[in-house]
C-alpha positions, 0 to 999 in steps of 0.5 A: 501538533496539527497533522495533515493526512493526504488521501481518501481510502481505508489506508488513510482512515486507518492512519487517522484512527491510529494518530487520533490515539496520540496525546501529541496530536492536537488536531487531524486534518485529512484531504480529501478524506471520506465519511469514515475518516470524518469521524477521526479528522476534519476532511477538506476537499482538495485535489491532492495530485496538485502540489500547490493546493496542498502547500496552500492548505498546509500554510493556511492551517499552520500544519506541523506535519504532513503525512501523504498516504498514497504514492502519487503526491510522493512521486509528484514531489510534494515532500520536496515542495513542503520541505522547501517551505519549512513544513515537516513531511513524512515520506521520501523526496521525489528522487527517492520515490522513484523506487515505486515510480519506476520498476526499472529504477528499483532493478538498477538499485538492486543490481548496484546493491546486490539485492536478490530479485528476479531476472528481467529485461526492459522493453520500450518497443512492442515488437521486440517484447513480442519477439522476446516472449516467443523465445523464453519459457513460461510462466513470465511476469509482465510489468508496466514500468510506471505507476498503474494503481496496482493493476499493471502486473500480469502473470502470464502462463501462456504465449497468448496471455503474455502477448495480450499483456504486452499489447495492452501496455503499449496500447495505452491501457496504463497511460505513460506508465506502460510506455516501457515494460519489464518482462521478468522471470516468474519466482516460485514461493510465498508472497509476503509484505515487509515494512520498514520505517526509515530515516535516511540512514537507519531502518527499523522493522515495522512488521510484516503482513500477507495480502491477497491480490487476486479478485477471486477465491482461491487466488483466481482472476485478475490482480487488484489493489488487494482484497484482504490481508493479515498480520503477522504472516506465519511464513516469516520468522525472526531469522528471516526478518533479520535476513530481509533487513540485512540483504534487502532493506539496508543495501537499498538505503545504502544505495539511495544514500550513494545517489544523494537521495536518502530515503525517509518514510515507509519502505514497503518491500513486496517479497517472494519467499523462495527456496533460495531465500527472500527476493524483492518483487517490488518496492512501494514507498508508503503504507500498503492498502489493505496492509496498513489496516492490519498494521495500525490495529496491531501497533502498540507504540505511539505511531506519531512518535515513530513518524516524528523520529523518522522525519527528525532522523533519530530512529537509531534508538527508537523501539517500536512495539506491536501486540502479539495478537493477529489482525486481519482485514477483508475488503468489500468491493463493488460488483465488477471490480477490478473492471467496470462497476456501479457507484452510488449504491447504498450501504447499510449496517456499518455502525452495527459492525463497529459496535462489535468488540475488536472490529473496525470498518475502515472506509475505502471508497464511500461518500454520502448521497443527498439523502444522507446515506453512505454509498459506494464511490469506488472499486474497493469500498470497505475494509472490515478489520479485526484483531484477535489472538490468532488469524483463525480467531480474527477470521471467524470474527470478521466473517460473522461481522460482515454478515451485518453489512447490507450492500446488494452490489458488493462482494468479498472473498470468502478465503482471506487468511486461509 
């Protein structure tokens, strides 16, 4: 079968890499892709935020199935359009993708389904929000309601931080995504990511992971899209996995079906493991990045068969297996990220790292300059990933391997997996 993957990051590189191992896949296209992805797929430079361009490419190439990587095409309704044109697509409809597109929508689903989550209030007026934060205890969490590329969440420990976050959102820092904000209670516990593969009625646990969102060592500095991850997390056991499925994932599927918007695709639950049990922080409706990289390197079953089972609504008897090994990834980012950073800085040594057993460099934000050099083209640029018997061993391999990357303008956290 001919597959079209949408996206150009490390998540999509990992997906293409995993799909290339399936005997059912005859050809992989990736739009727009990147230099790393071009080793696994044919890259086609189109604008994936334009549904018509995706539809045209899918028709011209006689694509059998489309797999969107990032959230924007899903929220834009690409699944609806492709399905209307009889093109199989892995992912939720526009209506179901609101689980990521609107944090307030997710809270409404949680309320209807009695799903454990943080208490919150919704605001569409700056002054009302400022008045509210002056009368509640801290810390609090302030979230832009819409999509903000993983940067619309602030944990405020002081009134000054909270006020700044509120004003930033209403001043247009996140565009329309910040026109409404949620002010939530701060949950104490350990963060974890839980992934379920869903076909509308049935869900099967994919696996779990733990990521590091803060930019600096010791979980300091602003939030980012993610500076590293590992899987599995030692903080989730089999009993807790069952609780998450029964108390969070299945009630969500039930509520989405009640609304006539069944959810098909990847349901990625961001969780806080509290003393009262797991609570939902937020949903994403696709693989996480960098979590996808560690999941793809651990998956033992044929990923493509699982995706087809989800789109065909036949997951009920599907068994998904993973290696017992642990996997970890460390993100190399451009100096200055998540603020301002330079592009087009030369990176060397990637080939050397890829020759190390059980290590793979997934490209996140790279391109090729006129001289043929691989150069940076984004904030998060590389995702160095390793599989080993446990997290400690994977960590040792990665931090030795990363020394081979020659990139003066890059940086990475030194404490991923600790």
